[in-house]
C-alpha positions, 0 to 999 in steps of 0.5 A: 604805709598806704602806698605799700598796701595799695601795691600789695593789693594790686599784685594780689588782685592780679594774681587771683584774677589770673588764677580764676581765669585759668581754673575756670577753663575746661577740665579744671577742678572737675570733681568739685564742679561735678559735686556742685552740679549734682547738688544743683540738679538734685534741687531742681528734679522735675516731676516724671512724665506720665507718658513714659512707661517701662517694661523691664526684663527683671529677675522674676521674668528671667526665673519664669522664662529661662536664661537669656537670650530669649526667643525673638518671637517673645519680643514680637508678641510683646510688641504686638500686645503693646502696639494694640494699645496704640502707644506713641513710640516703643523703644526696644533697648536690645541690640539685634545685630546678629541673626538668631541661628537657633530659631531663624524664623523668629527674626522674620516674626519680630521684623513683621511685628515691628513693621506692623507697629510702625513705632519701634525705635532700635539702638545703634552702638559704636563699632570696634574702631572709630570709623564703624557702627554696629546697626541692627540686622537689615530686616530689623533696620527696615522694619524700625521706625527710627534708629538711635544711639545708646551711648552715655559718657562716664565722668571722671568719678565714674558717674553718669550725668550727661548724654550726647544729643547726636552721636555717630558717623559723619555726616549724619550722626544718630539722635539719642534713642530717647530723642528718636522715640519723640520723633516718631510722633513729631517727625516735623521737628528740625532735629527729626528731619534727617534719619540714617538707616545704614552706615556710610559706605566710606569710612567716616569719623565718629562724631559727638554733638550736643552734650546735655546734662540729664535731669533725673525725674522725681519719685521712687520709682518715677515711672510706671514699670511692668515686668516683661513676663506680665506683659507677655502673659497679657496680665497688663492690658494693652490700654495701659500703653495708650499714648505712652512712650514705652521703653523695653529693656533689661534691669537684672543682674548679669544682663547689663551694668548698673550706672551710677547717677550721682545727681539722682536721689541718694546717689542711686544707680540705674540700668540703661533702660531706666536712664533712657526713661529719664532722658526721654521724660526730660526731653519731652518736658524740656528739663535738660540743661546744657553747659555754659560756653567756656568764656561765659563760664570764665566771666561768671567766675571772674565777676564775683572775684573782682567784686570781692577784691574791691570790697577787700580794699574799700571796706573794713575787715568785718564788712569785707568778710561778710561781702566775700561770704555774700558773693560766694553765697550769691555765686552758689545761688546763681549756680543753683538757679541756672538750670531752672531759669536758663536751662544752663549749668556752669562751673563755679568752683574757681570763683568759690576757691578764689573768694575763699583765698582772698580774705585770708591773703589780704588779712595776712597783708593787713596784719603785717602792716598793722604789726609795723604800725604798732611797732612804730607807735610803741617806740613813740610811747616809750619815748614819752615814758609809757610802757616798759622801757626794755620789755623782756622777750616773750614767746607767742604771736608777734602781733600779740606782743605789739598789741600787748605792749601798746595796751600796757602803755594805754592801761597806765592812763586808765588803771584806777577807773578800770579797777573800780569799774571791773570790780563793781561789774563782777560782783555777784550781788546787785551793786550800784554807784550813786552820787550823794543825792542817790542818783545812779552813776554805775550799775553792774549786770546783777543790778540790771537783772534784779531790776528786770525781775521787778519789771523795771529798767536802770539808766544813768542818773536815775534815782535809786528810789525807782529801783527800791520803790515799795521796799520797806524796812523790816520792823519799822516799815519805813522805806529802805531809801528815803527819797526826801531824806538821803542819808549823810555821807558819814557812816555805813548803812545796813538795813534789812527789809522786804521788796515788792516781791516779798523777798528779804533784802539786806541793803549795805550802803558804803560812802566813798570818795575818789579823786574828789568825787563822793557818793554811795556804793550800794549793795543789795543782798537777797537773804530770802533763802537764809530767812527761809532756812531759819524758819525751817530750823525754828519749825524743826526745833519746835517739833523736836522739843514739843511733839517728840518729847511729849509722848516720852514725857507722858510715858514717864509721868504714867510710870511715876504716878503708878509707882507713887499713887497706884493702889496696887503697886507691885514689882510687876506692872499691870497689863493696861499700863504696859499697853499704854506705855507701849502705845506712847512709845510707838507713837514717839518712835513713829514720830521720829521715824517720820521726821527722819525719813522726810529729812532724808528724802528731802536731802538725798539724791535718789539712786534710780533703778528699774522698779516694778510698781505691782510688787511695791504695792504688794509689799505695802499691802503686807506692811499695812495688813495688821493695821487694816485687820485691827480696824476690820478694814478690807484692802481691795487690790486687783494686780495688773497683768502688765508689769508697771516699770518705773525708775526710782528708789524701791524703798522710798516708793514702798514707804510712800505707798505705805503712808497712803494706805495707812492714812486711808486705814486710819481716817476711813471708817471701821469695817470700811474698804480701802481700794488700791488701783494701778493704771497707765495714763498716757506716759505715767503709771498712776497709783490710786488709793481710795477710802470711805472717810469723811472727805477733805475740804477744799481749803485744807486740800491746799495745805495738805502736803505741807509738813506738820499739817493735819486736818482740823477735825483730826487735831483733837482726835485720838487718831495718831499722826503729826502731818509728815506722812503726806509731806513724805509722799509729796517729796518722793513724788517730786524726787521721782519727777512725778506728782501727787494729787488729791480728789475729795468731796465731803461725805464721799471719801478721798482718793490720792493719786501718785503719778510716776513716769513710765520706764521700760524693764530694759532701762 
C-alpha cells in the first residue's frame, strides 16, 4: 500500500505543479488576481503629496460661467493667476486640438499666457487609427513646456488600476501627462531627456511602455481642490499655488466619464483629472508598483505549491492541513507586502488555488487507502471470531461502514470497562470511585467542577478526605469521611452534612466489586436548595398558622365576650365594637393580601409593557390619600414635565409605590410631610419617597427587605404591619432589573429610592 500511495502522490504532484505553471501565466485567473491586487493596494495606500493641487471645472463653475466649452481667454486668465504664484508645473487636462472659431483671438491670448508661464503641460491623445496622434494646435504646442499622453487602460472588469509610463508613436512615445509635469522642474532626469512636440512625418506604430500600477493616495479628498470659478474670480490667492503641481481639469457630469478605481477607498470612482493627481503624487513619492515578470510570477506561485505537496507526503493530516493553510497565508502576506517592500506586484491566485485543491485531493487518496486497510483488518478480525460474521448491508458512507465494523470488534474487548466509565462520567452529581482505603481511582467531570468551586484539585490516588476536608456531619459534627477510620465494605452509607461553603450535602457511599477489585462508589448530592425550600415552607406555615389566624381569633374572642359578659348585650352591636371588629378584619385581610401578592411576585414572570411612571405615582397617591388624610400627613409631589417610560407590569409597580408611600405615612409623624420625587439618573428612572420619621439604624437596614422583618421599635407598637411591604418592593425591583435602596439617619427620617431602567415610549 505504501508503494501505491507513493505513485499516487507523484502523479498528483506533477499534475498540480503543471496546473500552477499554466495558471501563473499572463491572462490567467485575471479577475481573481485583480481582486487580490486591489486588496494589497488598499493596504498600502500612501499619503497624498502636499505639492499636488486640483483646479476643477465642477457643477458650480458651470452654473456660474455657462455651458461648456468656455472661451479660452478664461483659461488664459486662470493660467496667469496660477503662474503668478510660481508653481512647479501646470497640467491643463483640456484637449486643444481645434481652433476657437467664435473667438479666434482667444487662442493667441491663451498661447501667450502659456508661453509666459513656461510651466504648462498639454495632453496628447491617440488618433483615429493606430498610426496617428492628435496633438494640440501648433501655437499651443510651441507655447507648452511639454506634452504628455492621457490614456489609461481598462481592465477586464472595467476598472482603472494601471497606466503606461510612455505611450505614443515610435520612436519617441510621450510620457504620461503627470510624469511630464514632473519633468518641468527636473528636466535632467533620464526619462525627461527626450520630448516630442510634433507627430512623426512618416506613419509609425503606436507603442506602449512601462505598465505601472497606480498607488491611489489616502484621504477624502486626498488633495487640495479649488473650484475653477473661485480661481477665475481671484478668490483663491496666487500664493496657494506656490511650489505646487497644479492640475486643471473637469469633474462635472457631461464633461467627462467617471473612471472606476476598485483599488481606491470603497471602490470609488474618479474623473481623469483626479486620477492624474494620484498618478502625479505617486510618481513624485515613488509609490507606484510594477508587475513581476511572467517567469518570476511563475516561480513565486510554484514554490509554495511544491512545499505544500512535500508537507502532504511527510506530515500527518492535521499538520499537513496547517502547513498548507500556513503556506497559503504566507503567499498572501508576501503578495500584500510586495508593493511596499519591492514596489512589485505579482499574481498569487494560481498558488492559492493549487494549495486549496492539494489537501482535499490527497485526503481523498488517503481515505481510499484507509478504506482498503480497514477492509483487510476486518476480515482478519472475523477470522479471529470478533465482530459480526455476516454484517447486514447498511446505507451511508463506505469508510464509515469499515470503521464501524472494526470498532464493533474492538469494543467487545473493553465493553465492561467502557460501560462503567461512561456511566460514571455522565452522572450529574459529583461521583467518585475509590479503593477500600478511600483513595480516588476515577472522578467524573461534576466532581472536578465541585473541587474547583472549593479551590481544590482532584488527582488519581488522592485521598477523598482532601475533597471532603472541613465537611461535617449534621448533628454529630463528625467528619463525613474519617481519614483514620474508613467505613467497612459491608453496608451502604448515607450521611448528611455541611461542607466548608455551608452547602448542605448528602453523601451516598455504595460498596462495589468488579473483577475481583473492591471499592467505594461515592456520590455527593447538593441538597441546599431542598433545605432552603423546607425552611421557607416552615416560615410560611408559621406565618399562616399564627399571624393570619391571630386577628381572626381576636375578632371571635371579642364577639364572644360581648355576647356572654357584656353589660348591654343587645341584638345590635355597639359602634366601638363594630370599629374594633372592622379594624381586626382589615388587618387580617391586609396580611393575607400582602402574603399573596409577595408570593405571586416571586413566582410570576413579569409581562412587560411600556409604563409611564408619572401616571403610576399619581395613582399610588390617590390610593394612599385616605391614609394620609387620617394622619393629617401632607403628600408632596411635583410631577415631571418629561414622561418617564419604563418596561414593566403597571399593577406591580403601582402596588410597590403604594407600599413605599404607606410605610412613609405609617412610620412618619402625625401632621408630617411625605415627599415623592421622580428623576432620571444616568439610564435609570429613580422614584424617591422621603418621610420625617425616627430613621432606621444601620444594623436593621441590612435585613430591611427580608420577608417578615420589622424594626425593633415597631414590634410592640400598635402600628399595623408584618414586614411584607418592603419585601414586595424588593421583589418587584428585581423582577424589573432594577433595585431598591434606603438612606436613613437617626432622627432625620428615611428615604427609599426605587431605580428602574429607562425605556422609550416607542418600545
